[in-house]
C-alpha positions in Angstrom: 0.0 0.0 0.0 1.3 3.5 -0.7 2.4 5.9 2.0 0.1 8.8 2.6 0.9 12.4 3.6 -0.2 14.1 6.9 -3.4 15.6 5.4 -5.0 12.1 5.0 -7.7 10.8 7.3 -9.0 14.3 8.2 -12.7 15.1 7.6 -12.8 18.5 6.1 -15.9 20.6 6.5 -14.7 23.9 4.9 -16.7 23.5 1.7 -20.3 22.6 0.7 -19.7 18.8 1.1 -17.7 17.1 3.9 -14.7 15.3 2.3 -11.4 13.6 2.9 -8.2 14.0 0.8 -5.9 11.0 0.5 -2.7 12.0 -1.3 0.1 9.4 -1.7 3.6 10.5 -0.9 4.5 9.5 -4.5 1.4 10.9 -6.0 1.2 10.6 -9.8 -0.9 13.8 -10.3 -3.9 11.7 -11.2 -7.1 12.3 -9.1 -10.2 10.2 -8.3 -13.3 11.9 -7.0 -15.2 9.2 -5.0 -19.0 9.3 -4.7 -20.4 6.6 -2.4 -23.7 4.7 -2.6 -26.8 5.1 -0.4 -26.8 4.8 3.3 -23.0 4.8 3.9 -20.3 7.4 3.9 -17.2 8.7 2.0 -14.9 5.9 3.3 -16.7 3.0 1.6 -15.1 3.3 -1.9 -11.5 3.9 -0.5 -10.3 0.2 -0.7 -11.6 -0.2 -4.3 -10.1 3.1 -5.3 -6.7 2.1 -3.9 -6.9 -1.1 -6.0 -7.7 0.9 -9.1 -5.1 3.7 -8.8 -2.7 3.4 -5.9 -0.8 6.5 -6.8 -3.8 8.8 -7.4 -4.9 11.5 -5.1 -8.4 10.5 -3.8 -11.1 13.0 -3.0 -13.7 11.1 -1.0 -16.8 13.3 -0.6 -19.9 12.7 1.5 -23.5 13.2 0.3 -25.6 15.7 2.3 -28.9 13.8 2.5 -29.2 11.6 5.6 -30.4 8.0 5.1 -30.5 5.5 8.0 -27.0 5.4 9.5 -25.4 7.0 6.5 -25.9 9.4 3.6 -27.0 9.7 0.0 -26.7 12.4 -2.7 -30.3 13.3 -3.4 -33.7 12.4 -2.1 -35.7 9.5 -3.5 -39.4 8.7 -3.9 -39.0 5.0 -4.6 -35.9 2.9 -5.3 -36.1 4.0 -8.9 -37.8 7.4 -8.8 -36.1 10.5 -7.4 -37.0 14.0 -6.4 -36.0 16.2 -9.3 -35.5 19.4 -7.3 -33.2 17.6 -5.0 -31.2 16.2 -7.8 -30.7 19.6 -9.4 -29.9 21.4 -6.1 -27.4 18.9 -5.0 -25.8 18.6 -8.4 -25.4 22.3 -8.7 -23.8 22.4 -5.2 -21.5 19.6 -6.0 -20.3 21.4 -9.2 -19.3 24.3 -7.1 -17.6 22.0 -4.6 -15.5 20.4 -7.3 -14.2 23.7 -8.5 -13.4 24.9 -5.0 -11.8 21.7 -3.8 -9.6 21.5 -6.9 -8.4 25.1 -6.4 -7.9 24.7 -2.6 -5.9 21.4 -2.9 -4.2 22.1 -6.3 -6.0 19.2 -8.1 -5.8 18.9 -11.9 -9.4 18.4 -13.2 -8.0 17.4 -16.6 -6.4 14.4 -15.0 -9.4 13.5 -12.8 -11.9 10.7 -13.0 -15.2 10.8 -11.2 -15.8 7.4 -9.7 -19.4 6.8 -8.5 -21.3 3.9 -7.2 -25.1 3.5 -7.3 -26.6 6.8 -6.0 -23.1 8.4 -6.3 -22.9 7.3 -9.9 -26.3 8.9 -10.5 -25.0 12.1 -9.1 -22.0 12.0 -11.5 -24.2 11.4 -14.6 -26.4 14.3 -13.5 -23.2 16.4 -13.1 -22.2 15.5 -16.6 -25.5 16.4 -18.1 -26.2 19.6 -16.1 -22.6 21.0 -16.0 -21.0 19.9 -19.3 -17.2 20.3 -19.4 -16.6 19.8 -15.7 -16.3 16.0 -15.9 -14.0 14.7 -18.6 -13.9 11.0 -17.4 -16.5 9.1 -15.4 -16.6 5.5 -14.1 -20.1 4.6 -13.1 -20.9 1.4 -11.2 -24.6 0.2 -11.1 -26.1 3.5 -12.4 -29.4 4.4 -13.9 -30.8 7.6 -15.5 -32.4 9.8 -12.9 -33.2 13.2 -14.6 -36.8 13.5 -15.9 -35.8 16.4 -18.2 -32.3 16.6 -19.8 -31.0 19.8 -21.3 -29.4 19.9 -24.8 -26.0 19.1 -23.5 -22.9 18.5 -25.7 -20.7 15.8 -24.1 -18.3 15.6 -27.0 -14.9 14.7 -25.6 -16.3 13.2 -22.4 -15.6 9.5 -21.7 -17.7 7.3 -19.5 -17.5 3.7 -18.3 -20.7 2.1 -17.2 -20.6 -1.2 -15.3 -23.9 -3.0 -14.6 -24.4 -6.2 -12.5 -25.8 -9.1 -14.4 -28.1 -10.2 -11.6 -28.8 -6.7 -10.3 -32.6 -7.1 -11.0 -33.6 -3.6 -9.8 -31.0 -1.4 -11.5 -29.4 -3.3 -14.4 -32.4 -3.0 -16.6 -32.0 0.8 -16.6 -28.3 0.8 -17.6 -28.8 0.5 -21.3 -31.0 3.7 -21.2 -28.2 5.6 -19.6 -25.7 4.3 -22.2 -28.1 5.5 -24.9 -28.7 8.9 -23.2 -25.0 9.7 -22.7 -24.1 8.5 -26.2 -26.8 10.6 -27.8 -25.3 13.6 -26.1 -21.9 12.9 -27.6 -20.1 11.0 -24.9 -17.8 8.1 -25.7 -19.4 5.3 -23.6 -17.9 1.9 -22.7 -20.6 -0.3 -21.3 -19.8 -3.5 -19.4 -21.5 -6.2 -17.4 -20.1 -8.2 -14.5 -21.5 -11.4 -13.0 -22.7 -9.9 -9.8 -25.7 -8.1 -8.3 -25.7 -4.6 -7.0 -22.6 -5.1 -4.9 -19.2 -4.2 -6.3 -15.9 -6.1 -6.1 -12.6 -7.1 -7.6 -14.0 -7.5 -11.1 -15.1 -3.8 -11.1 -11.7 -2.7 -9.9 -10.0 -4.6 -12.7 -12.3 -3.1 -15.4 -11.9 0.4 -14.1 -8.2 0.1 -13.8 -7.8 -1.2 -17.3 -10.2 1.4 -18.7 -8.3 4.2 -17.1 -5.1 2.8 -18.5 -6.6 2.6 -22.0 -6.2 -1.1 -22.4 -8.7 -3.6 -23.9 -11.1 -5.2 -21.3 -11.9 -8.8 -21.9 -15.5 -8.9 -20.5 -18.9 -9.0 -22.1 -20.2 -5.7 -23.4 -23.6 -4.5 -22.3 -26.4 -5.2 -24.7 
């Protein structure tokens, strides 16, 4: 495991979203923004992110909507329907957070990947569609489309990786619609399926790592 600098492990509350910065002593200059799933916190994606990019600086942010013993990124009506005002309010706030945290901690957004899981992945896709140009690369695990109305966004030059779970009966059926949505807006989308449910694991880490490195990924494409 890499050695980390003194700033790591501290929960910062100086910006709109609570967050932690993990910067390896031999940091590569690459950055991963981590957006967790529902009902947990910013620490849950850390082990997976370290597998994917051990020399990257990690920005682990926390959603602001309380859920059970953890947090989420925007309010939901049902497991697959979400409050539209909440999505837009939180997405706008997060866009401002990204710009501020990048400036404050000298992060290069052109070398950043936004890595989201489930509800966090849905916030990232909303960020792409509502604030084009902010996200250049996004890795989305178990996502679905959440915006009822999508603006005429140009995502040309944006790259997205979408990984669905083959036996994720609730969310996997929605993944192709997100692939189509982002592609129609000009994004370059790589869609993949892993043999799991809604949970994530080593297979996801391997795919994201290879995708970030620009290598061919030998798994089944999404249909």
